[in-house]
Each structure stands twice: as C-alpha cells, then as structure tokens.
LUMGU-370347 format. One record per residue: residue in three letters; y, x, z of N, C-alpha, C, O in turn. Coordinates in Angstrom, 3 decimals, padded with zeros to 6 digits, always signed. Atoms other than C-alpha are relative to their C-alpha. Layout:
// LUMGU-370347
<ALA; <Y; X; Z>; <Y; X; Z>; <Y; X; Z>; <Y; X; Z>>
...
//
This chain:
// LUMGU-370347
<MET; <-001.163; +000.859; +000.000>; <+000.000; +000.000; +000.000>; <+001.229; +000.908; +000.000>; <+001.297; +001.872; +000.762>>
<LYS; <-001.233; -000.792; +000.080>; <+003.404; +001.392; -000.917>; <+000.982; -000.514; +001.046>; <+001.250; -001.712; +001.135>>
<ILE; <-000.993; +000.341; -001.027>; <+005.911; +001.470; +001.947>; <+001.177; +000.956; -000.103>; <+001.049; +002.089; -000.567>>
<GLU; <-001.202; -000.841; -000.052>; <+009.435; +002.780; +002.341>; <+000.253; +000.347; +001.457>; <+000.324; -000.540; +002.308>>
<ILE; <-000.175; -000.484; -001.367>; <+009.996; +004.874; +005.448>; <+001.450; -000.201; +000.435>; <+002.383; +000.156; -000.284>>
<LEU; <-001.338; +000.216; -000.556>; <+012.955; +003.872; +007.639>; <+000.365; +001.063; +001.035>; <+001.517; +001.491; +001.108>>
<LYS; <-000.210; -001.031; -001.012>; <+012.544; +006.394; +010.491>; <-001.022; +001.092; -000.217>; <-002.148; +000.824; -000.637>>
<GLU; <+000.912; -001.114; +000.216>; <+011.001; +009.843; +010.345>; <-001.274; -000.188; +000.802>; <-001.237; -000.556; +001.976>>
<THR; <+001.315; +000.127; -000.614>; <+007.292; +009.783; +011.118>; <-000.959; +000.890; -000.768>; <-000.539; +001.635; -001.653>>
<SER; <+000.988; -000.747; +000.776>; <+004.070; +011.351; +009.898>; <-001.142; -000.934; -000.373>; <-001.537; -001.806; +000.401>>
<ILE; <+001.113; +000.788; +000.501>; <+001.300; +009.832; +007.827>; <-001.072; +000.987; -000.422>; <-000.831; +001.849; -001.266>>
<TYR; <+001.113; -000.913; +000.265>; <-002.073; +011.607; +007.727>; <+000.400; +001.442; +000.315>; <-000.076; +002.370; -000.339>>
<GLY; <-000.419; -001.342; -000.394>; <-000.393; +014.586; +009.423>; <+001.079; +000.595; -000.885>; <+001.481; +001.742; -000.688>>
<VAL; <-001.048; -000.476; +000.911>; <+002.206; +014.894; +006.658>; <+001.307; -000.668; +000.388>; <+001.375; -001.894; +000.473>>
<PRO; <-001.274; +000.626; -000.378>; <+005.838; +014.403; +007.665>; <+000.567; -000.873; -001.123>; <+000.535; -000.513; -002.300>>
<ALA; <-000.640; +000.922; +000.948>; <+007.564; +011.448; +006.004>; <+001.421; -000.226; +000.482>; <+001.638; -000.635; +001.623>>
<ARG; <-001.412; +000.130; -000.372>; <+011.337; +011.350; +006.016>; <+000.524; -001.380; -000.360>; <-000.062; -002.088; -001.180>>
<ALA; <-000.637; +001.289; +000.270>; <+013.604; +008.311; +006.007>; <+000.406; -000.066; -001.473>; <+000.992; +000.875; -002.008>>
<GLY; <-000.330; +000.197; +001.403>; <+014.022; +006.928; +002.486>; <-001.141; +000.310; -000.945>; <-001.088; -000.064; -002.116>>
<ASP; <+001.148; -000.310; +000.851>; <+010.685; +008.234; +001.179>; <-000.818; -001.259; -000.255>; <-000.893; -002.144; +000.597>>
<VAL; <+000.951; +001.064; +000.320>; <+008.312; +005.840; -000.559>; <-001.359; +000.663; -000.095>; <-001.580; +001.545; -000.925>>
<VAL; <+001.319; -000.625; -000.068>; <+004.720; +006.687; +000.283>; <-001.090; -001.053; -000.164>; <-000.863; -002.250; +000.016>>
<ASP; <+001.164; +000.866; +000.121>; <+001.284; +005.249; -000.346>; <-000.853; +000.228; +001.237>; <-001.304; +001.349; +001.472>>
<ALA; <+000.774; -000.106; -001.234>; <-000.575; +004.543; +002.920>; <-001.094; -001.049; -000.006>; <-001.047; -002.009; -000.775>>
<SER; <+001.060; +001.006; -000.112>; <-003.705; +002.677; +003.884>; <+000.611; -001.286; +000.555>; <+001.690; -001.265; +001.147>>
<ASP; <-000.518; +001.287; -000.467>; <-003.274; -001.006; +004.709>; <+000.208; +000.007; +001.511>; <+001.215; -000.505; +001.998>>
<ALA; <-000.101; -000.025; -001.462>; <-003.899; -000.404; +008.419>; <+001.215; +000.816; +000.446>; <+001.978; +000.379; +001.308>>
<ASP; <-001.146; -000.845; -000.364>; <-001.359; +002.445; +008.639>; <+001.321; -000.664; -000.403>; <+002.308; -000.596; +000.331>>
<ALA; <-001.223; +000.658; +000.468>; <+001.192; +000.492; +006.613>; <+000.383; -001.141; +000.940>; <+001.547; -001.263; +001.322>>
<HIS; <-000.292; +001.106; -000.922>; <+000.901; -002.590; +008.850>; <+000.476; +000.523; +001.351>; <+001.389; -000.045; +001.951>>
<TYR; <-000.400; -000.588; -001.279>; <+001.168; -000.404; +011.959>; <+001.449; +000.477; -000.054>; <+002.232; +000.183; +000.849>>
<LEU; <-001.363; -000.528; +000.110>; <+004.343; +001.338; +010.735>; <+001.023; -001.119; -000.201>; <+002.147; -001.033; +000.295>>
<ILE; <-000.912; +001.132; +000.205>; <+005.890; -001.959; +009.606>; <+000.235; -000.728; +001.312>; <+001.367; -001.106; +001.614>>
<GLN; <-000.131; +000.684; -001.296>; <+005.195; -003.574; +013.004>; <+000.847; +000.817; +000.969>; <+001.558; +000.240; +001.791>>
<ARG; <-000.782; -000.875; -000.884>; <+006.767; -000.579; +014.783>; <+001.445; +000.159; -000.472>; <+002.260; +000.762; +000.226>>
<GLY; <-001.366; -000.093; +000.504>; <+009.899; -000.861; +012.629>; <+000.314; +001.328; -000.648>; <+001.482; +001.667; -000.840>>
<LYS; <-000.218; -001.301; +000.626>; <+009.395; +002.529; +011.014>; <-000.085; -000.058; -001.516>; <+000.228; +000.923; -002.190>>
<ALA; <+000.147; +000.104; +001.453>; <+008.738; +001.216; +007.492>; <+000.132; -001.456; -000.420>; <+000.024; -002.371; +000.397>>
<VAL; <-000.017; +001.330; +000.626>; <+009.119; -001.760; +005.168>; <-000.796; +000.098; -001.297>; <-001.003; +001.184; -001.837>>
<LEU; <+000.704; +000.011; +001.278>; <+007.180; -002.820; +002.111>; <+000.939; +000.492; -001.098>; <+002.103; +000.095; -001.163>>
<ALA; <-000.803; -000.491; +001.122>; <+008.408; -000.987; -000.951>; <-000.023; -001.057; -001.092>; <-001.078; -001.588; -001.439>>
<VAL; <-000.095; +000.985; +001.077>; <+009.632; -003.321; -003.646>; <+000.261; +000.738; -001.295>; <+000.970; +001.744; -001.325>>
<ALA; <-000.214; -000.595; +001.317>; <+009.527; -002.498; -007.322>; <+001.431; -000.289; -000.439>; <+001.918; -001.402; -000.237>>
<PRO; <-001.359; +000.247; +000.460>; <+012.998; -002.064; -008.813>; <+000.016; -001.052; -001.108>; <-000.843; -001.060; -001.990>>
<VAL; <-000.137; +001.056; +000.997>; <+014.114; -005.031; -010.857>; <+000.789; +000.554; -001.180>; <+001.900; +001.060; -001.020>>
<VAL; <-000.652; -000.501; +001.210>; <+014.974; -004.078; -014.410>; <+000.659; -001.184; -000.701>; <-000.007; -002.134; -001.113>>
<ILE; <-000.749; +001.063; +000.664>; <+017.680; -006.245; -015.898>; <+000.331; +000.474; -001.402>; <+001.025; +001.472; -001.596>>
<GLU; <-000.266; -000.366; +001.385>; <+017.765; -006.143; -019.654>; <+001.275; -000.691; -000.470>; <+001.478; -001.872; -000.189>>
<PRO; <-001.201; +000.644; +000.514>; <+021.096; -006.759; -021.348>; <-000.376; -001.039; -001.047>; <-001.358; -000.865; -001.769>>
<PRO; <+000.335; +001.020; +000.999>; <+021.149; -009.885; -023.481>; <+000.122; +000.568; -001.410>; <+000.999; +001.382; -001.699>>
<SER; <-000.043; -000.501; +001.368>; <+020.423; -009.261; -027.114>; <+001.130; -000.696; -000.757>; <+001.301; -001.911; -000.670>>
<VAL; <-001.138; +000.523; +000.755>; <+023.438; -009.698; -029.354>; <-000.289; +000.233; -001.478>; <-000.510; +001.361; -001.918>>
<GLU; <+000.236; -000.132; +001.429>; <+022.919; -010.411; -033.000>; <+001.310; +000.347; -000.702>; <+002.385; -000.100; -000.303>>
<ALA; <-001.181; -000.356; +000.772>; <+025.294; -008.917; -035.508>; <+000.466; -001.232; -000.777>; <-000.357; -002.002; -001.272>>
<PRO; <-000.478; +001.159; +000.754>; <+027.549; -011.494; -037.144>; <-000.411; +000.109; -001.465>; <-000.565; +001.206; -002.002>>
<ALA; <+000.400; +000.021; +001.405>; <+026.567; -012.555; -040.643>; <+001.099; +000.627; -000.847>; <+002.287; +000.413; -000.606>>
<LYS; <-000.981; -000.644; +000.870>; <+028.237; -010.517; -043.341>; <+000.541; -001.005; -000.998>; <-000.187; -001.847; -001.524>>
<ARG; <-000.655; +000.899; +000.956>; <+030.733; -012.311; -045.541>; <-000.263; +000.475; -001.411>; <-000.503; +001.656; -001.664>>
<LYS; <+000.080; -000.356; +001.400>; <+030.443; -012.439; -049.266>; <+001.312; +000.680; -000.381>; <+002.377; +000.246; +000.059>>
<PRO; <-001.252; -000.641; +000.419>; <+032.952; -010.087; -050.855>; <+000.803; -000.938; -000.904>; <+000.251; -001.718; -001.680>>
<ARG; <-000.871; +000.834; +000.839>; <+035.916; -011.755; -052.470>; <-000.076; +000.470; -001.444>; <-000.152; +001.665; -001.727>>
<THR; <-000.007; -000.368; +001.419>; <+035.868; -011.878; -056.227>; <+001.446; +000.140; -000.451>; <+002.303; -000.681; -000.121>>
<LYS; <-001.348; -000.287; +000.450>; <+038.903; -010.435; -057.860>; <+000.196; -000.618; -001.380>; <-000.646; -000.450; -002.262>>
<VAL; <-000.309; +000.596; +001.302>; <+040.512; -012.361; -060.731>; <+000.524; +001.108; -000.891>; <+001.505; +001.779; -000.568>>
<ILE; <-000.380; -001.080; +000.918>; <+040.743; -009.995; -063.667>; <+000.582; -000.648; -001.257>; <-000.054; -001.504; -001.873>>
<ASN; <-000.627; +000.446; +001.244>; <+043.155; -010.679; -066.541>; <-000.534; +000.909; -001.105>; <-000.255; +002.108; -001.113>>
<HIS; <+000.626; -000.791; +001.045>; <+041.233; -009.543; -069.616>; <+000.966; +000.381; -001.124>; <+000.624; +001.173; -002.003>>
<GLY; <-000.963; -000.352; +001.024>; <+044.324; -009.359; -071.730>; <-000.118; -000.826; -001.270>; <+000.715; -000.695; -002.168>>
<ASN; <+000.137; +000.795; +001.207>; <+043.057; -011.824; -074.301>; <+000.643; -001.368; +000.156>; <+000.593; -002.184; -000.764>>
<LEU; <-000.694; +001.283; -000.192>; <+044.982; -014.730; -072.825>; <+001.468; +000.204; -000.404>; <+002.057; +001.263; -000.183>>
<SER; <-001.402; -000.124; +000.403>; <+048.407; -015.442; -074.223>; <+000.895; -000.121; +001.226>; <+000.606; -000.881; +002.150>>
<THR; <-000.937; +000.045; -001.111>; <+051.308; -014.862; -071.891>; <+001.191; -000.887; -000.318>; <+002.131; -000.958; +000.473>>
<ASP; <-001.107; +000.889; +000.366>; <+053.587; -017.335; -073.745>; <-000.121; -001.291; +000.805>; <-001.180; -001.917; +000.846>>
<THR; <-000.029; +001.252; -000.714>; <+054.546; -020.246; -071.619>; <+001.121; -000.866; -000.440>; <+001.285; -001.972; +000.074>>
//
C-alpha cells in the first residue's frame, strides 16, 4: 500500500522522512496511519486542457480581372 509519510519514522529499518511516498505492507500502513505518522498516498489528478479545433478556413476571395476586351465607352 502506498502511503505518504507525515512525520519522520522508519519502515523495515529504513528511515522515512516527512513528504516521502513509500510502499509498505497493509499492516504497517494501517499502523502508521492510526498513529498519525502517514496518510494514504493519492495519485495525482491529471487535468487535460480542453481540445480546441482550428477555425474553418475561408475560401479565398476571387479577384475581378478586366480582360481588356470589354469596351470602356459609356
């Protein structure tokens, strides 16, 4: 069971400092939690940013071209 150490202690003869996350047997974990020396370690919550779709591309404007074959007399 993964636990987060709150107060310095030792687990299996190995010192565990405050803030460490260690894997201990269920019996040892329950004992340390009851004594206030540890809490259950929680997995970090990963928040994914919302997906943003790119805006649709516009059609390019068509340019009016004077071909020169139209009369300019008005």
